[in-house]
C-alpha positions, 0 to 999 in steps of 0.5 A: 157548948164546944164541939166534941173532940175525936176519940182515938182508939187503936185497932185490936184485930187483923184484916186477914181474920175478918176484913169487914170489921174491926175490933177495938179494946176500951175501958168503960169509964165510970167515976164519982165526983167529989160530991158523989155524982156518977159520971160516965164516959161519953164515947165508951158508954155510947159504944157499950150501948151499941154493943148491947143493941148488936147482941140483941140482933140490932147491929149498928155501924159507927163511922170511923176515920182511920189514921195511918201509922206506916211505921207501926207494922209487923216485919214482913219476914214472919220468922223474925222474933218480936218484942212487943212494947205497948208504950202509949198504945196499950194492948190493942195493936198487939192483939191485932198483930197476934191475930195476923200471925195466927192467921198466916200460920193457920192458912199456910202451915209451912209459915214459920212464925218467930217468937213473940214476947 
């Protein structure tokens, strides 16, 4: 068997909200082959199983290797309006961006947050 290739997920949370954990958004992959066999996504079902174990009081950790994306970030000026376009990324990073701005506004009521579309 060939080694499994890494699965890449976008982080869907802000480190300001909870610096010790990350959230990801994913789809649980399940499909049927033309012959009727049910196939499940290897990684999505592994993560689903970990989530189920954690909800019963058995938290588990998953090793990660974050990749930096220095050009994919919020503008430092919180008052600047933003148009969020998820071409290829899905909604995950934008969920994190919204959490980040929410935290900034909640923890400093004088912070003006620009419109976000």
